[in-house]
N, CA and C atoms as a LAMMPS dump frame, in Angstrom:
ITEM: TIMESTEP
0
ITEM: NUMBER OF ATOMS
213
ITEM: BOX BOUNDS ff ff ff
-5.0000000000000000e+02 5.0000000000000000e+02
-5.0000000000000000e+02 5.0000000000000000e+02
-5.0000000000000000e+02 5.0000000000000000e+02
ITEM: ATOMS id mol type element x y z
1 1 1 N -192.919 54.714 -113.064
2 1 2 C -193.799 55.432 -113.972
3 1 3 C -194.173 54.594 -115.198
4 2 1 N -193.208 53.867 -115.732
5 2 2 C -193.469 53.112 -116.952
6 2 3 C -194.494 52.012 -116.702
7 3 1 N -194.405 51.364 -115.549
8 3 2 C -195.336 50.268 -115.272
9 3 3 C -196.764 50.792 -115.117
10 4 1 N -196.929 51.959 -114.531
11 4 2 C -198.259 52.543 -114.407
12 4 3 C -198.869 52.81 -115.777
13 5 1 N -198.051 53.258 -116.702
14 5 2 C -198.526 53.521 -118.061
15 5 3 C -198.911 52.211 -118.755
16 6 1 N -198.113 51.162 -118.541
17 6 2 C -198.417 49.862 -119.134
18 6 3 C -199.723 49.3 -118.585
19 7 1 N -199.933 49.467 -117.287
20 7 2 C -201.178 48.986 -116.675
21 7 3 C -202.379 49.693 -117.28
22 8 1 N -202.266 50.978 -117.45
23 8 2 C -203.372 51.75 -118.015
24 8 3 C -203.648 51.32 -119.459
25 9 1 N -202.594 51.104 -120.246
26 9 2 C -202.777 50.654 -121.624
27 9 3 C -203.416 49.262 -121.661
28 10 1 N -202.993 48.378 -120.78
29 10 2 C -203.556 47.032 -120.733
30 10 3 C -205.032 47.085 -120.339
31 11 1 N -205.379 47.932 -119.382
32 11 2 C -206.767 48.082 -118.963
33 11 3 C -207.622 48.575 -120.118
34 12 1 N -207.135 49.569 -120.846
35 12 2 C -207.878 50.098 -121.986
36 12 3 C -208.042 49.034 -123.076
37 13 1 N -206.984 48.272 -123.316
38 13 2 C -207.033 47.234 -124.335
39 13 3 C -208.053 46.153 -123.942
40 14 1 N -208.061 45.771 -122.674
41 14 2 C -209.007 44.754 -122.211
42 14 3 C -210.449 45.248 -122.294
43 15 1 N -210.678 46.484 -121.958
44 15 2 C -212.03 47.045 -122.073
45 15 3 C -212.474 47.078 -123.528
46 16 1 N -211.558 47.41 -124.413
47 16 2 C -211.871 47.471 -125.834
48 16 3 C -212.236 46.083 -126.366
49 17 1 N -211.519 45.061 -125.922
50 17 2 C -211.759 43.695 -126.381
51 17 3 C -212.92 43.027 -125.667
52 18 1 N -213.442 43.647 -124.648
53 18 2 C -214.575 43.078 -123.942
54 18 3 C -214.188 42.181 -122.782
55 19 1 N -212.904 42.017 -122.525
56 19 2 C -212.46 41.143 -121.442
57 19 3 C -212.744 41.76 -120.079
58 20 1 N -212.875 43.047 -120.014
59 20 2 C -213.124 43.701 -118.744
60 20 3 C -214.575 43.621 -118.297
61 21 1 N -215.469 43.164 -119.166
62 21 2 C -216.895 43.15 -118.856
63 21 3 C -217.357 41.858 -118.209
64 22 1 N -216.559 40.806 -118.241
65 22 2 C -216.996 39.502 -117.765
66 22 3 C -216.369 39.185 -116.411
67 23 1 N -217.099 39.379 -115.336
68 23 2 C -216.534 38.993 -114.048
69 23 3 C -216.612 37.472 -113.891
70 24 1 N -215.481 36.83 -113.684
71 24 2 C -215.457 35.384 -113.516
72 24 3 C -214.867 35.05 -112.158
73 25 1 N -215.342 33.974 -111.592
74 25 2 C -214.813 33.502 -110.327
75 25 3 C -214.427 32.045 -110.477
76 26 1 N -213.572 31.578 -109.603
77 26 2 C -213.175 30.175 -109.645
78 26 3 C -214.377 29.285 -109.367
79 27 1 N -215.21 29.722 -108.457
80 27 2 C -216.384 28.931 -108.088
81 27 3 C -217.341 28.79 -109.28
82 28 1 N -217.565 29.874 -110.01
83 28 2 C -218.454 29.84 -111.167
84 28 3 C -217.902 28.994 -112.292
85 29 1 N -216.598 29.096 -112.51
86 29 2 C -215.958 28.312 -113.555
87 29 3 C -215.997 26.83 -113.214
88 30 1 N -215.747 26.505 -111.962
89 30 2 C -215.771 25.099 -111.539
90 30 3 C -217.178 24.525 -111.64
91 31 1 N -218.178 25.294 -111.263
92 31 2 C -219.564 24.82 -111.332
93 31 3 C -219.991 24.571 -112.772
94 32 1 N -219.486 25.36 -113.703
95 32 2 C -219.839 25.178 -115.104
96 32 3 C -219.262 23.873 -115.647
97 33 1 N -218.155 23.415 -115.081
98 33 2 C -217.536 22.18 -115.546
99 33 3 C -218.182 20.918 -115.012
100 34 1 N -218.982 21.025 -113.978
101 34 2 C -219.622 19.852 -113.387
102 34 3 C -220.923 19.565 -114.126
103 35 1 N -220.871 18.622 -115.052
104 35 2 C -222.02 18.387 -115.922
105 35 3 C -222.816 17.142 -115.574
106 36 1 N -222.231 16.221 -114.811
107 36 2 C -222.922 14.977 -114.479
108 36 3 C -223.321 14.985 -113.012
109 37 1 N -224.549 14.545 -112.733
110 37 2 C -225.033 14.494 -111.362
111 37 3 C -225.522 13.087 -111.048
112 38 1 N -225.044 12.552 -109.944
113 38 2 C -225.426 11.211 -109.523
114 38 3 C -226.881 11.232 -109.071
115 39 1 N -227.718 10.356 -109.613
116 39 2 C -229.134 10.355 -109.232
117 39 3 C -229.386 9.841 -107.813
118 40 1 N -228.43 9.128 -107.239
119 40 2 C -228.604 8.562 -105.904
120 40 3 C -228.228 9.576 -104.819
121 41 1 N -226.99 10.103 -104.886
122 41 2 C -226.508 10.983 -103.819
123 41 3 C -226.421 12.454 -104.224
124 42 1 N -226.727 12.762 -105.469
125 42 2 C -226.749 14.121 -106.01
126 42 3 C -225.385 14.818 -106.023
127 43 1 N -224.291 14.059 -105.926
128 43 2 C -222.973 14.679 -106.062
129 43 3 C -222.703 14.923 -107.54
130 44 1 N -221.858 15.907 -107.83
131 44 2 C -221.613 16.293 -109.212
132 44 3 C -220.196 15.94 -109.627
133 45 1 N -220.054 15.5 -110.891
134 45 2 C -218.771 15.139 -111.455
135 45 3 C -218.591 15.848 -112.799
136 46 1 N -217.338 15.97 -113.203
137 46 2 C -217.045 16.693 -114.428
138 46 3 C -216.993 15.854 -115.682
139 47 1 N -216.631 14.585 -115.556
140 47 2 C -216.523 13.767 -116.764
141 47 3 C -217.141 12.388 -116.528
142 48 1 N -217.5 11.697 -117.597
143 48 2 C -218.203 10.412 -117.465
144 48 3 C -217.367 9.308 -116.824
145 49 1 N -216.039 9.336 -117.006
146 49 2 C -215.191 8.308 -116.398
147 49 3 C -215.258 8.387 -114.876
148 50 1 N -215.123 9.585 -114.35
149 50 2 C -215.192 9.792 -112.906
150 50 3 C -216.575 9.433 -112.397
151 51 1 N -217.578 9.793 -113.141
152 51 2 C -218.963 9.496 -112.772
153 51 3 C -219.173 7.989 -112.678
154 52 1 N -218.657 7.252 -113.654
155 52 2 C -218.811 5.801 -113.651
156 52 3 C -218.058 5.168 -112.475
157 53 1 N -216.83 5.634 -112.221
158 53 2 C -216.058 5.128 -111.087
159 53 3 C -216.786 5.407 -109.772
160 54 1 N -217.322 6.611 -109.646
161 54 2 C -218.078 6.98 -108.45
162 54 3 C -219.265 6.047 -108.267
163 55 1 N -220.006 5.848 -109.32
164 55 2 C -221.224 5.038 -109.228
165 55 3 C -220.906 3.589 -108.877
166 56 1 N -219.86 3.043 -109.482
167 56 2 C -219.491 1.657 -109.213
168 56 3 C -218.962 1.458 -107.795
169 57 1 N -218.259 2.453 -107.261
170 57 2 C -217.692 2.292 -105.927
171 57 3 C -218.659 2.686 -104.811
172 58 1 N -219.465 3.695 -105.018
173 58 2 C -220.347 4.188 -103.962
174 58 3 C -221.733 3.54 -103.962
175 59 1 N -222.2 3.12 -105.123
176 59 2 C -223.553 2.558 -105.238
177 59 3 C -223.518 1.233 -106.009
178 60 1 N -222.789 0.233 -105.505
179 60 2 C -222.637 -1.01 -106.277
180 60 3 C -223.932 -1.814 -106.414
181 61 1 N -224.869 -1.649 -105.505
182 61 2 C -226.113 -2.429 -105.571
183 61 3 C -227.112 -1.835 -106.557
184 62 1 N -226.97 -0.57 -106.868
185 62 2 C -227.901 0.081 -107.801
186 62 3 C -227.5 -0.232 -109.241
187 63 1 N -228.482 -0.183 -110.111
188 63 2 C -228.237 -0.429 -111.528
189 63 3 C -227.563 0.791 -112.142
190 64 1 N -226.624 0.539 -113.032
191 64 2 C -225.881 1.589 -113.699
192 64 3 C -226.825 2.414 -114.592
193 65 1 N -226.779 3.748 -114.521
194 65 2 C -227.642 4.565 -115.373
195 65 3 C -227.365 4.336 -116.862
196 66 1 N -228.341 4.583 -117.684
197 66 2 C -228.223 4.346 -119.129
198 66 3 C -227.097 5.18 -119.749
199 67 1 N -226.872 6.379 -119.242
200 67 2 C -225.848 7.245 -119.82
201 67 3 C -224.433 6.722 -119.547
202 68 1 N -224.273 5.794 -118.613
203 68 2 C -222.955 5.251 -118.302
204 68 3 C -222.699 3.88 -118.881
205 69 1 N -223.677 3.246 -119.454
206 69 2 C -223.511 1.885 -119.956
207 69 3 C -222.532 1.805 -121.121
208 70 1 N -222.442 2.838 -121.935
209 70 2 C -221.559 2.811 -123.103
210 70 3 C -220.193 3.439 -122.836
211 71 1 N -219.946 3.93 -121.634
212 71 2 C -218.653 4.579 -121.325
213 71 3 C -217.614 3.547 -120.983
């Protein structure tokens, strides 16, 4: 009985704070983190270091994009 009451209180508290209104998914959260897109193969990366490593290993003959020259 006590746990049911706690669940109800937590649900009410979350609705009051607005946390209950935002449906989030792992897929949506992951997609929001992928900010860099390779112009050659269109794969997406989350940070510039990974993007630079990808570009150097997968597309060594192509010129490095301007956004990666200073990384």
